[in-house]
C-alpha positions as CSV (number, residue, x, y, z in Angstrom):
1,X,0.0,0.0,0.0
2,X,1.6,3.3,-1.0
3,X,2.3,5.7,1.9
4,X,0.6,8.6,0.1
5,X,-2.8,6.9,0.5
6,X,-2.9,8.3,4.0
7,X,-2.5,11.8,2.6
8,X,-5.5,11.6,0.2
9,X,-6.9,14.9,1.5
10,X,-3.6,16.8,0.9
11,X,-4.3,19.9,-1.2
12,X,-0.7,21.2,-1.7
13,X,2.6,19.4,-2.1
14,X,6.1,20.9,-2.6
15,X,9.2,18.8,-3.1
16,X,12.5,20.6,-3.5
17,X,16.2,20.4,-3.0
18,X,16.4,16.6,-3.1
19,X,19.5,15.8,-5.1
20,X,19.0,12.0,-5.3
21,X,15.2,11.7,-6.0
22,X,14.7,9.9,-9.3
23,X,10.9,9.4,-9.1
24,X,8.0,10.5,-6.9
25,X,5.7,8.1,-5.3
26,X,2.6,7.4,-7.4
27,X,0.6,10.6,-7.0
28,X,-2.7,9.2,-8.3
29,X,-4.0,8.6,-4.8
30,X,-3.8,12.3,-4.0
31,X,-7.3,12.9,-5.3
32,X,-7.7,16.4,-3.8
33,X,-4.3,17.8,-4.7
34,X,-4.7,21.2,-6.2
35,X,-1.1,22.5,-6.2
36,X,2.1,20.7,-7.0
37,X,5.6,22.2,-7.0
38,X,8.7,20.2,-7.9
39,X,12.0,22.1,-8.0
40,X,15.7,21.5,-7.7
41,X,15.4,17.7,-8.3
42,X,18.2,17.2,-10.9
43,X,17.7,13.4,-11.1
44,X,13.9,13.3,-11.2
45,X,13.0,11.2,-14.3
46,X,9.4,10.4,-13.7
47,X,6.3,11.5,-11.9
48,X,3.9,8.6,-11.7
49,X,0.2,9.4,-11.5
50,X,0.6,13.1,-12.5
51,X,-1.9,12.7,-15.4
52,X,-4.5,11.4,-13.0
53,X,-4.7,14.4,-10.7
54,X,-8.1,15.7,-11.7
55,X,-8.3,18.6,-9.3
56,X,-4.8,19.9,-9.9
57,X,-4.9,23.6,-10.8
58,X,-1.3,24.6,-10.4
59,X,1.8,22.7,-11.5
60,X,5.3,24.1,-11.3
61,X,8.4,22.0,-12.3
62,X,11.8,23.6,-12.4
63,X,15.5,22.8,-12.3
64,X,15.3,19.2,-13.5
65,X,17.5,17.4,-16.0
66,X,16.3,13.8,-16.3
67,X,12.6,14.0,-17.1
68,X,12.1,12.7,-20.6
69,X,8.3,12.6,-20.9
70,X,5.3,14.2,-19.2
71,X,1.6,13.4,-19.7
72,X,-0.6,15.9,-21.6
73,X,-0.7,19.0,-19.4
74,X,-3.3,20.9,-21.4
75,X,-6.1,20.1,-18.9
76,X,-4.3,21.9,-16.1
77,X,-5.4,25.5,-15.6
78,X,-1.9,26.8,-14.8
79,X,1.3,25.1,-15.3
80,X,4.9,26.3,-15.5
81,X,7.8,24.2,-16.7
82,X,10.8,26.4,-17.4
83,X,13.5,25.0,-19.6
């Protein structure tokens, strides 16, 4: 059972300055998540469940090097992915 299942009412999540993180946990169980910020995660390669966050309104991903593919982000109201 993923640890995040206990955080299903979480509305905001920020993960930053984690040099060795290669993947987030599966975020799909965070059904009420509205804001997600991921920054300074140079080895982050995947974000499982990102495309399933139906209430997500704000997405910010910055200072990453390893992400090769993201789901379609057009359904999000606001997103920012600087190069």
